[in-house]
N, C-alpha and C positions, 0 to 999 in steps of 0.2 A: 227588113226594106228594099226587097234588092228593087231592079225595073225604075226607079222613080226619082221625077229630077227631082233640083230642088226644091222648086217649090213644093213640092207634098212634103218632102223629103223639113221641113220647116215648119209646116203645118204638122206635122203630127208627131213633133216636137214642143213642139209650144199645146197641144190641144188639150189637155190636163192644163194648165195657166189659167190663172182669171185673170193676176194684174204682174204691170209690169212699171219697172222707174221711165218716165219718161225723160229723160232729159231736152231741153235746147239750150242756145246761146241766148246770153240779155241783149239786152236793147245796142252794147256796145261791141258786142260782137269779144266783150274781156273775162263773164266767168259765167260757167254753167252752171245750169240750173236745172234742178230736179225736182219730180212728184210724183209722188204712185197716183193711177189711175188703171181704172173698170176697164177692161179688153171685150169689146160690143159681141161682138161675136166671137164662133164655135168654131167656124169652117170655115180654115184660111183660104182667101182663094185673091192674093195677091197684095189683097192690100188690110189690113187694118183699121176700123171705126173708134173713135173717144166721143162720150159727149164731157163739152166744155165749157166752159160764161165765154159769152163775144166778148165781155169785159175781163176779165182774167190774164194775167202777164203770160198767160203761158198761148194764147191767140196772139198776141201785141208780140210776142218772141214768133212766134212762125213764117206770120204776116212780113218780121221784118229779116226775116232769114234759115227757110225751110229747112235746112241740115239737121234730119232729128236720131239720135240713139236712143232705144228701146234697149232694155233689162233684163232679163228676163229668172228664173231661178224656180223648181222646181225640184224638193222637198225627196219626193217617193225615190226619184232617181238619179239624186247626186249630181243635174243635169241644169245647167250656167250657158248662157244664152246671152249674144251686143249682137244687133240689129239695126244700121246702120238705115236710115229713108228721106223719104224728101215729104214733111206736112203740109198738107194743105186745110184751110178752112173751108169746111161745106155750109149752107145751109140747102135742105133737102128737104120740106119735111114729107113727102112718101118716108125718104128713109128716116129719117127717127123716128113713123111710126111705125117701122119694120123691124128697128133696133129696142124700143122701146120697155121694161121690164116698170111693175109702178117702184123697184126698189126706189131708183132712180126723181123721184118725187125731198129724198134726205135732200140733196144737192139742188134739185129745179122747183120747191113746190110749186108755181103754176105745171108743173107738166108737162107735158109736149106744146103746150100752148102759154110758156117761156120765154119771153120775149129778148132774153139775154143769151136761150140756149142754140150755142152752135155740136154742130159735125166735126172733126178732124175725121180727116184721113190720111194715117200714113203709103205710100209707098213700101212698101220693104226691098229694099236692089244688095245690098250681100248681110250674110250669115254671121257671121263667129263660135263655137260654141266646145262647149266640154261637158266630159258626159263618163263620170264617174267605173271602171271596170269592175271595182269592189261594190258589195254590196252591203247598205249598213246593218248585219250584223258582222259583218270583216270589217268595216272602219271604229266599230265599237271596242269590237276587239280589241285593235291598234290601242284607241286612245285608250281602252283599259290596260292594256299593257306598260305602255309611256308613262299612267298614273302611278301604278307598282312601281317597274323599275327608276325614275324620275327621267327617260329620257329621251329627245323629240319623238312627236311619231311622224314621218313624214309618209302621210296620205298618194298614193296616186291621183295627180289630176290627172287622171281621168286623161279617154281621144282628145286631143283638139280636132275638130274640117273646117276645114269650109267653105260656104257655099256662095254662088250670085245666083240670085235670081232675075228671073230676063226681066225687062222692062213691061212689070205690074199694070 
């Protein structure tokens, strides 16, 4: 990934990840709330998109305080990401049609005509990520050795990097 900017690097890191934990602050800004959400677009363009119910706590919390955190994990390469940004509730029928998939009928029985359907756009500002230098096999062998020997296995936490995304 030489000669690419932070936006492209982040896009590359999340391209195979379908779900995130989406974290907001409650109405009093005293507790954090997290819930799993499906990423709607596969190609990162500086924004991440999600469908939500306009009547949900998630939407109320975003309207109260737009700063959010998204956490990602990728079991394939043992990478973990934490992305901070600002969320906005959007009503855009054209964008909804572009992102719609019949799979979403499970949550929105009236499909694109559901009056409660809205979009959440997250403008990602900064990202921290950790990527393990060890392969799955090396980690598995390490865990097996720890089980046999009774000694604690200390896998490498991996390389940590911080990305600053431009004003997307």
